[in-house]
C-alpha positions in Angstrom: 0.3 22.2 -105.6 -1.0 22.1 -102.1 -4.5 22.9 -103.1 -4.6 19.6 -105.1 -4.1 17.7 -101.8 -7.3 19.3 -100.5 -9.3 18.5 -103.6 -8.1 14.9 -103.6 -9.1 14.7 -99.9 -12.6 15.9 -100.5 -13.1 13.7 -103.6 -11.9 10.6 -101.5 -14.4 11.6 -98.8 -17.2 12.0 -101.2 -16.4 8.6 -102.8 -16.3 7.0 -99.4 -19.7 8.5 -98.4 -21.3 7.4 -101.7 -20.0 3.9 -101.4 -21.0 3.8 -97.7 -24.6 5.0 -98.5 -25.0 2.6 -101.4 -23.6 -0.3 -99.2 -26.2 0.2 -96.6 -29.0 0.4 -99.2 -28.0 -3.0 -100.6 -26.1 -1.8 -103.6 -22.5 -3.2 -103.7 -20.1 -1.2 -105.7 -17.1 -3.1 -104.1 -16.8 -6.7 -102.9 -17.7 -7.2 -99.3 -14.2 -8.4 -98.4 -12.8 -5.1 -99.8 -15.4 -2.7 -98.3 -13.9 -2.0 -94.8 -10.3 -1.9 -95.8 -11.2 0.5 -98.7 -13.2 2.7 -96.3 -10.4 2.8 -93.7 -7.6 3.1 -96.1 -9.3 5.8 -98.2 -10.4 7.9 -95.2 -6.9 7.7 -93.7 -5.2 8.7 -96.9 -7.7 11.6 -97.3 -7.2 12.7 -93.8 -3.4 12.8 -94.2 -3.7 14.6 -97.6 -5.9 17.3 -96.1 -3.3 18.1 -93.4 -0.7 18.7 -96.2 -2.9 21.0 -98.1 -3.6 24.7 -97.8 -5.6 26.1 -95.0 -9.2 26.8 -95.9 -12.7 25.5 -96.4 -11.7 22.4 -98.5 -9.1 21.4 -95.9 -11.6 21.6 -93.2 -14.1 19.6 -95.3 -11.4 17.0 -96.0 -10.5 16.6 -92.3 -14.0 16.4 -90.9 -15.5 14.4 -93.6 -12.8 11.7 -93.5 -12.9 11.7 -89.7 -16.7 11.2 -90.0 -16.2 8.2 -92.2 -13.5 6.8 -89.9 -15.8 7.3 -87.0 -18.5 5.2 -88.5 -16.1 2.6 -89.9 -13.8 2.0 -87.0 -15.0 3.5 -83.7 -18.6 2.8 -84.2 -18.3 -1.0 -84.7 -15.8 -1.2 -81.8 -18.2 0.6 -79.5 -21.1 -1.6 -80.5 -18.9 -4.7 -80.0 -17.7 -3.6 -76.6 -20.9 -2.4 -75.1 -23.8 -4.1 -76.9 -22.6 -7.5 -78.1 -20.6 -8.2 -74.9 -21.9 -11.5 -73.6 -19.7 -11.7 -70.5 
């Protein structure tokens, strides 16, 4: 049963990466209003699912892949806003 958590986490990560890649190439699979909540929620759920799965390669893929998506969805825009678009 625990191996299904890892597989679901990797599938969620793959879906997020495909949607992210298509979004930046101008192809919208989801609405613009739904894009960032979907990426953040999906990556967070995938990250949590991978922690509950069996130890192994798929667990590491789920953890690092979903963290990678969260990094570019949350941390990246916050850093750009704080350091580049700061007008004060």
